[in-house]
C-alpha positions in Angstrom: -0.1 -0.1 0.0 1.3 3.4 -1.2 1.1 6.2 1.5 0.8 10.1 0.5 3.7 12.4 0.7 3.9 14.2 4.0 6.2 16.9 5.2 8.1 14.3 7.1 8.2 11.9 4.1 8.3 14.0 1.0 7.5 12.0 -2.3 10.7 10.5 -4.0 12.5 12.8 -6.4 12.6 11.5 -10.0 16.3 10.3 -9.5 15.1 8.4 -6.2 12.6 6.9 -8.3 15.3 5.9 -10.7 17.9 4.8 -8.6 15.3 2.6 -6.7 14.4 1.2 -10.3 17.8 0.6 -11.2 18.3 -1.2 -8.2 15.2 -3.4 -8.5 16.4 -4.4 -11.8 20.2 -4.8 -10.9 19.0 -7.3 -8.0 16.5 -9.2 -10.0 18.4 -9.4 -12.9 21.1 -11.4 -11.2 23.6 -8.7 -12.2 24.1 -8.1 -8.7 25.3 -11.1 -7.5 27.4 -11.3 -10.5 29.3 -8.4 -9.9 29.6 -9.2 -6.0 31.0 -12.3 -6.8 33.3 -10.9 -9.3 34.3 -8.1 -6.8 34.9 -10.8 -4.2 37.2 -12.7 -6.7 39.1 -9.5 -7.6 39.8 -8.6 -3.9 41.2 -12.2 -3.0 43.4 -11.8 -6.0 45.1 -8.7 -4.6 45.3 -9.7 -1.2 42.8 -7.0 0.2 40.9 -9.7 2.4 43.9 -10.9 4.1 45.1 -7.5 4.9 42.0 -6.2 6.2 41.8 -9.3 8.3 45.0 -8.6 9.6 44.0 -5.0 10.4 41.1 -6.2 12.0 43.0 -8.5 14.4 45.3 -5.6 15.4 42.5 -3.8 16.5 40.8 -6.5 18.1 43.8 -7.2 20.7 42.3 -4.4 23.0 40.4 -5.3 26.3 36.5 -5.3 25.5 36.2 -4.7 21.8 32.9 -4.0 20.6 32.4 -5.2 17.0 30.3 -2.2 15.9 33.4 -0.1 17.2 35.9 -2.4 15.4 34.1 -1.8 12.0 34.2 2.0 12.4 37.8 1.8 13.2 38.7 -0.7 10.2 36.1 0.0 7.8 37.8 3.6 6.3 41.3 1.9 6.3 39.8 -1.1 4.2 38.3 1.1 1.6 41.0 3.1 1.2 43.1 -0.1 0.6 41.0 -1.1 -2.8 43.2 -1.0 -5.6 42.2 1.4 -8.2 41.8 -0.9 -10.6 39.4 -3.1 -8.9 37.2 -0.1 -8.1 37.8 1.3 -11.8 36.5 -2.1 -13.2 33.7 -2.0 -10.7 32.6 1.5 -11.9 32.9 0.7 -15.5 30.4 -2.4 -15.0 28.0 0.0 -13.5 28.5 2.5 -16.1 27.5 -0.1 -18.4 24.9 -1.5 -16.5 23.3 1.7 -15.8 23.5 2.6 -19.7 21.7 -0.7 -21.1 18.9 0.0 -18.3 18.1 3.8 -18.5 15.8 4.8 -21.3 
């Protein structure tokens, strides 16, 4: 059931509607899963996961480390360690998907 827009919940913009439609198509087409598998393969090939795991282990050696705190500490470094060529490849594949699916 759709709800009417209110001041606290305005109607989605055209850009938000397009983003939502693309996200749905990406998932429903199976392309999301394919890209996720490819991303994991590329990151594994570069040793990224091992690097991030090592950083997380170092950070977790403290007393009473909470999972969410650990994620907050490690996440920025992990994103920074993603090789540029992996990022560029994923961006290219996503751009191709958008180009094929936007009318």
